[in-house]
N, C-alpha and C positions, 0 to 999 in steps of 0.2 A: 695827206697824199693827194696829188691831183691826177687821178686816173683819166680825167676828161681830156688831158693833153694828147693822149694816144687815140687817134681816130682811125681805127682799123678799116672802116668802110671806105676810106680814101686809098687803101692799099689794094683795091680790087680792080685797078686799071689794067688794061691789056698788057702793058709793059711789065707788070709785076706778077701776073698770075700765070703766064705761059709755062707749061711744063715742057722742058726742053728734052725731048726723047733722043735727039741726035747726041746731045751731050751725055746722056745716060749710056747710050750705046757705046760711046767712046771711052767710058770709064774703065780703067784697068784694075787688075788685082792689086798691083803695087799701090795705086792711089787709094784704094779702099783700105789696104793694110796701114797706110800712112795716117789715115783718119784715126786709127787706134782703137776701134771698137772691139769688144770681146769677140764678136762674130768673126772678125778677120784677123785676130792676133792670137787666139787661143791655140790654134793649130797652124803653125807657120807653114806657108807654102800651099795650104789647102783652100779649096773653094768653100766658103762658109755658107752652108745651107741648113744650119741647125737652129740658130736663135731666130725667133719670130720678130724680125724688124726688117724694114725695107732699105735698099741701098740707093735711094733716090733723092737724097739731100733734103733740104728744107724748102717749104713754101716761102717766097720772098716776103710775104707779110709777117711770117714768124721771125725770119732773120732780122727784119727791120725793127720789130718789136723788142727783140732781145737786145739789139744794139742800142736802141733808144733807152731801154731800161738800164743798161750798163752805163751809158753816158750820163744818166741822171741819178745814178747811185740807188736804184730801186731794188736793192738786194737784201733788205732786212727781213725780219720775220713777217709772215703773211698777215696783213691787216684785214679787218672786216670789209672795207670797200672792195678789195680784190676777191674776197670770198663771194660777195654778192655779184660781182662782175662775171666770175666763173659760172655761177648758178644761172644767171640770165642768159649767157651765151650758150651754155649747154642746153637749156630749155628751148632756145630758138633752134638749135641744131636738131633736136628731137622732132621738130615739126617736119623734117625730111621723111619721117616714118609715120606721119599722121598723128603724132602724139602731142597733144596740147597739155604739157605738164606744168604745174605750178613751180616757178623757181624757188619758192620758199621751202620746198621739201628736198632741195638739192644741196648737198654739203660736199666740200672738198676733202680729199684724202690722198695720201701720197701715191698709192697705186691700187689696182683692183685686188691684189693679194692682201693688202692691209684691210680692205673691206671684207674679204673672205674670212680673215682671222677674227674680225669683230663678230661676224655672223656665227662662226663656230663657238666663240667664247660666250657671247651674250644671248644668242637665240637657240643654238643647238645644246650646248652645255656638256661638260665632262660626263662620261658614262653613257652618253647616248650615241646614236649612229647617224650616218649620212650616206645616201645613195649617190654614187658617181657613175654615170654611164661611161663605158670604156670602148675604144681608146679615149684617153682624156688628157687634158693639159696637165703636165707632170706634177706641179705643186698641189693640184686638187687631190692627188693621191697621197702626197707626203705630209702636207700641213695638218690634216685633221688629227693625226696622232700626237702632235705637239700640244693639243688641247684636250687630250684624253677622249677623243671622239673616234668611234669605231668606223672604219671604212667598209662600205659594201659596194664592191665592184659588180656592175651588171653590164655584160657585153652588149653592144649594139648588134642588131641583126643586119647582116649584109644580104641584100636581095640582088644577086648577080644576074646578068643577062648574057646572051651570046656575044654582044658587042662589048669590048673590053672597057671602053670609056663610059658606058652607060651603067645602069643599075642604080640602086638607091640604098641608103641607110635608114633604119627605123629603130625606134625604141622597142625593147621587149617589155610591153606593157603588162603582160601576165607576171613576169618576174618582178617588175617594179611594184605592182599591187601586192604581191606576196610579201615583199620587204616592208611595205607600209602596214600591212595587216599584222606583221610580226612585231610591230612596235617602232619602226623607224619613222621619224617625223621631220626629216630634212632631205632635200634633193638639190643637186647642183645641175643647173641648166646652163649650158654654154652655147650661145646662139648669136651669130653663126658659130658652128662648132669647130673648135681646135682640138684634134688635128685632122678630122675627116672632111671638113669643108661643107658639112650639111647646113642648110638653112631651113629651119623648122617652119611648117605651115601653121596657120591659125588653128586649123582643126586638130593638129597634133598637140598644140599647146593647150587647147581647150580640154582635150582628153586627159592630159596630165593634170590640169587644174581641177577637173572633176574628181580625179582620184585623190588629189591632195586635199580637197574639201571633205571627202568621205572619211579620210584618216587623220585629219588635222595636221597636215604637212606644210612646212614652210619651204619656199623656193629661193635659192640664191641664184640670181640671173646675171651671168657674165655676158655683157653685150659690147665688149671692147672691139669686136670685129664687125659691128653693125653696118658700117658703110660699105663693106665688101660683100655685095650680093649681085649675082650676075644673071643675065638672061631674063627669064620670067620670074625669077626668085625675088622676093621682097622681104626685107627684114620687118618683123612686127615685134615691137617691144612687149614682152610678156605682161608687164603691169598695165599696159594700155588697153588690153582687150575688153575688160569689164571690171566691175567693182570687186568681184571675187578674186581675180588675178592681182588686182592692185593691193588687196589686203594680204595675199600670200607672198608677194614678191619682195625681195630685198635686192635691188638692182644696183649694179656698178658698171660704169663705162669710163671711157677716157679717149682723148684725142691722140694718145701716144702711138697707136698702131697706124692710124690714118695719116699722121703728119710727122712721123719719125722723131718723136720727142720723148721717148720713155725715160731718158736720163734727167729730164727736168722735174720729174716727180710731182705730178698733179693729176689725179683721177677724180671721179665724182661718184657719190652714192646718191641714189634717188629713192627717198624713203616715203613710199606711198601708203604705208600703214602708219597711222598716227602713233601707235604704241612704239613703233621702231624709232620714230622721230624723238619721242620723249626719252626713250632709252639712250639714244645717241647723244642728246644734249646733256644727259646726266652722267653717262659712263664712258662715252667714246669720243667726246669732243676733242680730247687731247690729240687725237690723230690729225685733226685739222691743223694743229700747230706744227706738225711735222711736214706738212705740205710746203713745197718750195714756192716762194713768191715769184721767182723767175718762171716756174712751171705754170703758175696762174696766168702770168702775162703771156707766155707762149701759147697756152691753151686758148685763152680768150682771142688772141690774134688769129689762131687757126680756125676756131668756130665762126668768128665774125668776118674774116676776110679770105679764108683759104678754099672756099668751095670750088672755084674755077680751077685752081691748081690741082685740087684733088680729082677732078674729073679727068685731067690729063693722066694722073696716076692710074686711075681705073682703066683707061684705054690702054695704057702700056701693059698693065698686068694681064689684061685679057689677051693681048698678043702673046704674052708668055704662056698663058693657059693653053692657047692653041698649039704652041710648041710642045708642051707637056703631053697634051692629048695625042698629038701625032707620034711622038716617041713611044708612048705607051701602047699605041695600036699598031706599031711597026716593029722597031728593034727590040722593044721590051714587052711584046704582046703576051708573053707567058707570065708576066708579073701581075699580081692582083692589083686592080686600080679602079676606082670610081671617080669620075670627073667631079671636082669640087664645085658646089653651088655657090660658095662664098669663101672668104678668107683668101690668103695667098699661100696656102699650105696644101701639100699633097700627101696622101697616105699610100705608101707603096708596100705591097706584100710580096716579099721575095721567097716565101716558103715553098712555092711551087718549084723553085730552082734549088731547093734543099740547102739554102743558106741560113744557118742557124743564127748568125750574128752579122747581118748585112752591114750594119753601121761600122763595125770594126773592120770588116772586109774592105769596104770602099775607102775608109780612112787610110788603110795600109797600102791597098793596091791601086787606088785611083786618086789619092789626095783630095778626096771630097768628104767634108765633115757633115754628117747627118745625125739626127736624133735617133738613138736606139729605141725602137718601138716598145721594148719591154719597160721603159721608163713611163710609158703611157698606159700601163696595165698589163696584166698577165696575157691578155688577148693579143698583145703586141709582139709576141715572139715571132721572129722571122720578118719583121716589118721595120720600116723606117718612116720618120716624119721628115718631109723635105720642104724647105722654104724656097719658093721659086721667085720671090720678089727681088731679083737681082738684075743687073744689066743683061739684056737679051743675048749678046754674044757670050757672056760668061755662062749663061744657062745652057747654051749650045755646047760649050766646052765641058760643062758639068756632065751632060749626058754622054758626050764622046768619051770622056775619061771612064765613066762607069761601064759603058758598053765595051770599050777596048779591054778593060780588066776582065770582064766576064768572058769575052771572046778568047782572050789569050789563055785563059784557064779551061777552055772548052766547056763552059757552063751554058753558053748560048751560041 
């Protein structure tokens, strides 16, 4: 296989990397439904704000790479040269966060959930437990039971202020330490955090690491939303902090969220603990075979040539965040909300309005599809998870529909 024929560095010219915000603004619901994604077809006629993927198309470098691969029949099982190419491009991308990671410890895997399943099966083990801070990404709560692992939900602490869009989320370190002291030896770290949008500080992660060291705890670090950090917030890979965190971490990431390619099935595990690498090569390497070659090609194109396009995405999303903040501080000021520091997801608490099931309410009354907060943990009753990475005019329409439904029923 001649991977050298695809020079993604040549796809970074201005004509190929511009993010066309005007084109995104003009995108209609009908056009998105015609694409055929689950997000826009599961609930016909509804604005899709539940599945965590963006509606911004593909970076030109990714489109070109996929077309070139198809033209040259590069759709067989993933070969070693493409595994190495994924590893080297992923390692180079990590330098955005100040992490000089060795590509030799990076392995391909179909998706982050596959990596999580391997963590549960091979590192946690049946009969043991795992701490998951909540609200949480839904599969982190449902998948452990498939491997006989007990789930320990520990609610995040919400530090509210008088300003609706301010405030902060923090770990309940006392409860976490008690779970560790009681014999739990595994923790799920999602940073930036889905669904609350928190970006952890280095100090917070060091505190978690010290507790993990005290009680011999391993950390599954989901860093799939790493590129989405706003303002003064900066993503710090957990394993990159020091030697202790590197040994504790089992890291997984992917270009899927940043470049709209989840269906191509190629994520990465970063195995900074040598014992994990040995385990992987002995008992988990089969997962690499399930990784899609087209995903490796798309991922490599994204990491190597998509940075400029992605900067356009970030600019567009921050415009959307400004709209969310405005809505939550005006028409929806009675709804619980903390401005996300990262991701493109908002956590909205409608319990002050006495809506027990806001997801069902808005689906029926406003034709807006949101994630039921209860799927994110028991703490999510009365809440919804909202994906705001859609065209700006559709986001405006989304809030209008929700407000009009609430106003018509005399709720606000």
